[in-house]
C-alpha positions in Angstrom: 0.0 0.0 0.0 1.2 3.4 -0.9 -0.1 6.9 0.0 -0.1 9.1 -3.0 0.2 12.9 -2.5 -0.6 15.3 -5.4 -0.1 18.9 -5.8 -1.3 20.8 -8.8 0.2 24.2 -9.9 -1.0 26.7 -12.4 1.8 27.3 -15.0 1.6 30.8 -16.6 5.0 30.9 -18.3 5.7 27.6 -20.1 9.2 28.7 -21.4 10.3 29.6 -17.9 9.2 26.3 -16.5 11.1 24.4 -19.2 14.1 26.6 -18.5 14.1 25.7 -14.9 13.4 22.0 -15.5 16.5 21.8 -17.8 18.7 22.5 -14.7 17.6 19.1 -13.2 19.2 15.8 -14.1 17.9 14.0 -17.3 15.5 11.2 -16.8 17.1 7.7 -16.3 14.2 5.9 -18.1 12.9 5.9 -21.6 9.6 7.4 -22.3 6.8 4.7 -21.9 3.4 4.8 -23.3 0.4 3.5 -21.3 -3.3 3.1 -21.6 -5.8 3.3 -18.8 -9.3 1.7 -18.3 -11.3 2.8 -15.3 -14.1 0.6 -14.0 -17.2 1.1 -11.8 -20.1 -1.2 -10.6 -23.6 -0.7 -12.2 -24.7 1.2 -9.0 -21.8 3.6 -9.4 -20.2 2.7 -6.1 -16.7 4.0 -7.2 -18.3 7.4 -8.3 -20.3 7.6 -5.0 -17.3 7.0 -2.8 -14.7 8.9 -4.9 -12.8 5.6 -5.2 -11.2 4.4 -8.5 -10.4 1.0 -10.0 -8.0 1.2 -12.9 -6.3 -1.4 -15.3 -3.2 0.3 -16.8 -1.4 -1.5 -19.7 2.4 -0.3 -19.9 4.7 -0.2 -22.8 5.2 -2.5 -25.8 5.3 -5.6 -23.7 1.6 -4.9 -22.3 2.5 -5.3 -18.5 -0.8 -5.0 -16.6 -1.3 -3.1 -13.3 -4.5 -3.3 -11.3 -5.0 -0.3 -9.0 -7.6 0.6 -6.4 -7.3 4.2 -5.1 -9.2 5.4 -1.9 -9.4 9.1 -1.1 -8.0 10.4 2.1 -8.7 14.0 3.6 -6.5 16.6 1.9 -3.3 17.6 3.8 -1.9 21.1 3.4 -3.8 21.5 0.3 -2.6 18.4 -1.3 -4.9 15.7 -2.6 -4.0 12.3 -0.9 -5.1 8.7 -1.8 -4.3 5.2 -0.5 -3.2 3.1 -3.5 -3.3 -0.7 -3.8 -1.7 -2.2 -6.7 -1.4 -5.6 -8.1 1.2 -6.1 -11.0 1.0 -9.0 -13.5 4.5 -9.8 -14.5 4.9 -11.0 -18.1 
């Protein structure tokens, strides 16, 4: 189980942001494409509880990750969720 904390920022100057990010080290991983499919019950249980069930397919090999996210109270203005994952190894 992980706790995910998410902050969102309004970017008003894209070129300034890119200039600042260029000062950080380069990513150590190649870009990986993914697709996501979200699920809910016919009664809309996930929608009613703000939970989410997702199957994510990663990269060329099609690795699958099943995720359930349950919201937690916000902390210092940040969205927080408990995240459970099951990874299918190819």
